[in-house]
N, C-alpha and C positions, 0 to 999 in steps of 0.2 A: 284799441282804446276802450271799446265797449265792455270787454271782459273785465278790465281793471275797475271800471266804474261800477259795474254790477257787483264785483267782489267787495269793493269798499262799502257800497250800499248794504249788502247782505251783512257784512261785519258790523256796520252801524246798527242795523235792525236787531241783530243778536245781542249786541252790547246794550241797546236801549231796553230790550226785553229783560235781560238779566239784571239790569240795574234799576228796573222800574220799582222794585220793592224797597229800595234804599236810596238815599240821596247820593249824588255824585261826590267824589272826594275833593275835587278842586277845579278851578278854572285857570290852569297854568298858561302863561304866555311868556314870550321872550322877544328880544330884538338884539341885533348886533349890526354893526356897520363901521365903515371907515371912510374918511375923506382925505385925499392926498393931493397936495399941490407941489409939483416938482419945481422948485424955485430955479428960475433961469431957463427953464425948458418949455414954458407955456403948456404944461400938460396937467390937466385936472382929472382926477379919478375918484369915483365913489362906488361902493358896493355894500350890500347888506340884505337883511331880511326882517320881517315882522311876522311873528307867529302867535296864534291864539288857539288854545286847545281845551279839551275837557278831559279831566282825569276821572274815569268812570268808576274804577274800584282799585283797591290795593290789597294784596295778600302776600304775606311773608316778605315785604319790602319791594315786591314787583307791582308796578302801577301800569294799567292800560290807559293809553292816551290816544285820542283822535284829535286832529288839528287841521286848520287852514293856515296858509302862509303866503305872504307876498315877498318875492325876491326881486332884486334889481342889481344891475351892474352897468356902469357908464364910464367912458373915458373920452375926453374932449378931442384928442388926436389919435389916429390909428385905431379907432374903435370899430372898424369894419367887422372884425370877427369877435368882438368883445361885448358890445352894447346889446343888452337884452333885459327883459323883465317879464314877470308872470306869476300867476297863483299856483299853489300846490295844495293837494289834499292828501292826508295820510293817516296812518295808524302806527303806533309804536308801543313797545313794552319797555318801561324804564326801571332801572334799579341802580341807585347810587349815581355815579357819573356816567354810566353806560345807557345807551338807547339802541334798540334793535327794532327795525320796522320796514314798512313799505309805503311808497307814496306815488302819486301821479302828479307830474309837473307840466304845466302848459306854458312854454317859454315863447314869448313874442320877440322875434329877432328884429333889431333896429339898425342893422347894417345897411349901407346905402344900396347894395344890390338886392337885398331881400327884405326891405322895410315892410314890417307888418306881417311877415310870414309866421305861422304858428308851428312850433316844433314841440309836440307833446311826447312825453316818454314816461314809462314806468321805471321806478327805481327801488332797489332793495338796499338797505344801508345798516351800518353799525357806526355810531359816532359816540363821542365822549367829551365831557367837559369837567374839569376839576381845577380848582384854584387853591392857593395856599398863601400863607404869610410866614416867611422864615423866622420872623421875630417871635411868633407864637410857637412855632415848632421847636425852636431851640431854647426856650425858657426853662 
């Protein structure tokens, strides 16, 4: 765990030093979530996240972003291996709909057997998001 924290702090210091001569590009944030009620089964479920980042600089369409995030997941029944929440800290390079990065996630387990246990982990990821409107595409 300590190696990842030191790595993220060093990356942050390099970014701060490199970006000190110019203003940041943006304060990008996002959220997503879902709430589900299974009618007739008394089963409620929600999951999602809240993310706030800093876009430090952009070159040729590539943007360096560091962020903090809060994640959650909960279901009212059979949640023993599902219910959890926790913060994440990461850095990513974004271009268009793609994002490549690394993060550290501190997941607090809320299952009945492990309530309050902290399961922290380092992650490397590639993710994407792209939306469209077929009415606009085929005009």
